[in-house]
C-alpha positions as CSV (number, residue, x, y, z in Angstrom):
1,X,-11.8,26.6,25.5
2,X,-10.7,27.6,22.0
3,X,-11.7,31.1,21.0
4,X,-13.8,31.5,17.9
5,X,-11.0,33.4,16.0
6,X,-8.5,30.7,16.8
7,X,-10.9,28.0,15.8
8,X,-11.6,29.8,12.5
9,X,-7.8,30.0,11.8
10,X,-7.3,26.3,12.7
11,X,-10.1,25.4,10.4
12,X,-8.5,27.3,7.6
13,X,-5.2,25.6,8.2
14,X,-6.7,22.2,7.9
15,X,-8.6,22.9,4.8
16,X,-7.4,19.6,3.4
17,X,-8.5,17.2,0.7
18,X,-10.2,15.1,3.3
19,X,-12.3,18.1,4.5
20,X,-13.1,18.9,0.9
21,X,-14.1,15.3,0.2
22,X,-17.6,16.0,1.5
23,X,-18.0,18.7,-1.1
24,X,-16.1,17.3,-4.1
25,X,-16.8,14.2,-6.2
26,X,-13.2,14.4,-7.4
27,X,-12.0,13.9,-3.8
28,X,-14.5,11.1,-3.3
29,X,-12.9,9.3,-6.3
30,X,-9.4,9.9,-4.8
31,X,-10.4,8.4,-1.5
32,X,-11.9,5.4,-3.4
33,X,-8.6,5.0,-5.2
34,X,-6.7,4.9,-1.9
35,X,-9.0,2.3,-0.4
36,X,-8.8,0.0,-3.4
37,X,-5.0,0.3,-3.5
38,X,-4.8,-0.9,0.1
39,X,-7.3,-3.7,-0.7
40,X,-4.9,-5.1,-3.4
41,X,-2.4,-5.9,-0.6
42,X,-4.9,-8.1,1.1
43,X,-5.6,-9.9,-2.2
44,X,-1.9,-10.5,-2.7
45,X,-1.7,-12.1,0.7
46,X,-4.6,-14.4,0.0
47,X,-3.1,-15.3,-3.4
48,X,0.2,-16.3,-1.8
49,X,-1.7,-18.4,0.8
50,X,-3.7,-20.1,-2.0
51,X,-0.5,-20.8,-4.0
52,X,1.3,-22.2,-1.0
53,X,-1.6,-24.6,-0.4
54,X,-1.8,-25.6,-4.0
55,X,-5.3,-24.1,-4.4
56,X,-5.0,-23.2,-8.1
57,X,-8.7,-22.2,-8.6
58,X,-8.6,-20.0,-5.5
59,X,-5.3,-18.5,-6.6
60,X,-6.6,-17.6,-10.0
61,X,-9.7,-16.0,-8.5
62,X,-7.6,-13.9,-6.2
63,X,-5.3,-12.9,-9.1
64,X,-8.3,-11.9,-11.3
65,X,-9.7,-9.8,-8.5
66,X,-6.3,-8.2,-7.8
67,X,-5.7,-7.3,-11.5
68,X,-9.2,-5.9,-11.7
69,X,-8.5,-3.7,-8.7
70,X,-5.2,-2.5,-10.2
71,X,-7.0,-1.6,-13.5
72,X,-9.6,0.3,-11.5
73,X,-6.9,2.2,-9.6
74,X,-5.3,3.3,-12.9
75,X,-8.6,4.5,-14.2
76,X,-9.4,6.4,-11.0
77,X,-5.9,7.9,-10.9
78,X,-6.4,9.3,-14.5
79,X,-9.8,10.8,-13.6
80,X,-8.5,12.3,-10.3
81,X,-5.5,13.9,-12.1
82,X,-7.8,15.3,-14.8
83,X,-10.5,16.6,-12.4
84,X,-8.0,18.1,-10.0
85,X,-7.0,20.6,-12.7
86,X,-10.6,21.8,-12.7
87,X,-11.2,21.9,-8.9
88,X,-10.9,25.2,-7.0
89,X,-8.4,23.7,-4.6
90,X,-5.5,25.6,-3.1
91,X,-2.3,24.5,-4.9
92,X,-0.7,23.1,-1.8
93,X,-3.5,20.7,-1.0
94,X,-3.7,19.7,-4.7
95,X,0.0,18.7,-4.5
96,X,-0.6,16.8,-1.3
97,X,-3.4,14.8,-2.8
98,X,-1.5,14.1,-6.0
99,X,1.6,12.9,-4.0
100,X,-0.5,10.4,-2.0
101,X,-2.4,9.2,-5.0
102,X,0.8,8.7,-7.0
103,X,2.6,6.8,-4.3
104,X,-0.3,4.4,-3.8
105,X,-0.6,3.9,-7.5
106,X,3.1,2.8,-7.6
107,X,2.3,0.5,-4.6
108,X,-0.5,-1.1,-6.5
109,X,1.9,-1.7,-9.4
110,X,4.3,-3.5,-7.1
111,X,1.5,-5.6,-5.7
112,X,0.6,-6.6,-9.3
113,X,4.2,-7.5,-10.0
114,X,4.4,-9.6,-6.9
115,X,1.3,-11.5,-7.9
116,X,2.7,-12.1,-11.4
117,X,5.8,-13.6,-9.8
118,X,3.7,-15.9,-7.7
119,X,1.9,-17.0,-10.8
120,X,5.2,-17.9,-12.5
121,X,6.1,-20.3,-9.7
122,X,2.6,-21.8,-9.2
123,X,3.0,-25.5,-9.1
124,X,6.7,-25.5,-8.6
125,X,8.2,-27.5,-5.7
126,X,8.8,-24.6,-3.3
127,X,9.9,-25.6,0.2
128,X,7.2,-24.9,2.8
129,X,9.7,-22.9,4.7
130,X,9.9,-20.4,1.9
131,X,6.2,-20.2,1.4
132,X,5.8,-19.6,5.1
133,X,8.3,-16.7,5.0
134,X,6.6,-15.1,2.1
135,X,3.2,-15.5,3.7
136,X,4.5,-13.8,6.9
137,X,5.8,-10.9,4.8
138,X,2.4,-10.6,3.0
139,X,0.5,-10.6,6.3
140,X,2.7,-7.8,7.7
141,X,2.1,-5.8,4.5
142,X,-1.6,-6.1,5.1
143,X,-1.2,-4.7,8.6
144,X,1.1,-1.9,7.3
145,X,-1.2,-0.9,4.4
146,X,-4.3,-0.9,6.7
147,X,-2.5,1.3,9.2
148,X,-1.5,3.6,6.4
149,X,-5.1,3.9,5.3
150,X,-6.1,4.8,8.9
151,X,-3.2,7.3,8.9
152,X,-4.5,9.1,5.8
153,X,-8.1,9.0,7.1
154,X,-7.1,10.5,10.4
155,X,-4.9,13.3,9.0
156,X,-7.4,16.2,9.0
157,X,-9.4,14.8,12.0
158,X,-6.7,14.3,14.6
159,X,-3.1,15.2,13.4
160,X,-1.4,13.9,16.6
161,X,-3.2,10.5,16.1
162,X,-2.1,10.5,12.5
163,X,1.5,10.9,13.6
164,X,1.2,8.0,16.0
165,X,-0.3,5.8,13.3
166,X,2.5,6.8,11.0
167,X,5.0,5.5,13.6
168,X,3.2,2.2,13.7
169,X,3.4,2.0,9.9
170,X,7.2,2.3,10.3
171,X,7.2,-0.5,12.9
172,X,5.6,-2.8,10.4
173,X,8.1,-1.8,7.7
174,X,10.9,-2.7,10.1
175,X,9.3,-6.2,10.5
176,X,9.2,-6.6,6.8
177,X,12.9,-5.6,6.6
178,X,13.8,-8.3,9.1
179,X,11.8,-10.9,7.3
180,X,13.3,-9.8,4.0
181,X,16.8,-10.6,5.2
182,X,15.7,-13.9,6.7
183,X,14.0,-14.9,3.5
184,X,17.1,-14.0,1.4
185,X,19.1,-16.3,3.6
186,X,16.5,-19.1,2.9
187,X,16.9,-18.7,-0.8
188,X,20.7,-19.2,-0.3
189,X,19.9,-22.3,1.8
190,X,17.8,-23.9,-0.9
191,X,20.0,-23.1,-3.9
192,X,20.7,-26.7,-4.5
193,X,17.1,-27.8,-4.3
194,X,15.6,-25.0,-6.5
195,X,16.5,-24.3,-10.1
196,X,18.1,-21.0,-11.0
197,X,14.9,-19.6,-12.7
198,X,12.8,-20.3,-9.7
199,X,15.4,-18.6,-7.4
200,X,15.3,-15.5,-9.6
201,X,11.5,-15.4,-9.5
202,X,11.4,-15.8,-5.7
203,X,14.0,-13.1,-5.4
204,X,12.0,-10.7,-7.5
205,X,8.9,-11.5,-5.5
206,X,10.8,-10.7,-2.3
207,X,12.1,-7.4,-3.8
208,X,8.6,-6.4,-4.9
209,X,7.2,-7.0,-1.5
210,X,9.9,-5.0,0.2
211,X,9.1,-2.2,-2.2
212,X,5.5,-2.3,-1.1
213,X,6.6,-1.9,2.5
214,X,9.0,0.9,1.6
215,X,6.3,2.8,-0.3
216,X,3.9,2.5,2.7
217,X,6.5,3.8,5.0
218,X,7.5,6.7,2.7
219,X,3.8,7.7,2.4
220,X,3.5,7.5,6.1
221,X,6.5,9.8,6.5
222,X,4.8,12.3,4.2
223,X,1.6,12.1,6.2
224,X,3.7,12.7,9.3
225,X,5.1,15.9,7.8
226,X,1.6,17.1,6.9
227,X,0.4,16.3,10.4
228,X,3.2,18.4,11.9
229,X,2.3,21.3,9.6
230,X,-1.2,21.2,11.0
């Protein structure tokens, strides 16, 4: 049984942004920003599926939703940054929150760039094998981003569980790395079938999606460090 003094000390040590969320509208906004950033990854996956199946209307709807989310993320980030300067939050926790929000904001930018690349090749004669490879990567990114969201949510509730979830984020990132290399090989395989401009766009799409995976993994590493500190 934990003694009352030890419990009080532990509570003080985990005085994190998630604990404060119940008391602060600013931190509610930050959590919303995080949730929307992760949601954009799902929209990207659905957009790639729609494009691969030639569903132009569905693709455009997905793109519109994704861009709307990205704009909302930017707006929320600005509000969070401004309000955090006014909140009576210990500097360490303010820095923790800012770091997470910044990283996920960058992730949302990469998601938007990925979607733009898909838009550029919409209607092009892309081999099904390449579409399948990109879809697999996008599906893995959804799993990785969802795990990252759970990792962040769990940080102040159960640090050991947050560490384990962070490890699972890394596992998904490794899967993306493997798929990345396989897909690069596919681009080389189809160089004679695809024009140079399409190859460049597909390569940029691939690079953007790899960046999304890396950002998720980097953020998970940061969460792991915070969990150890608790």
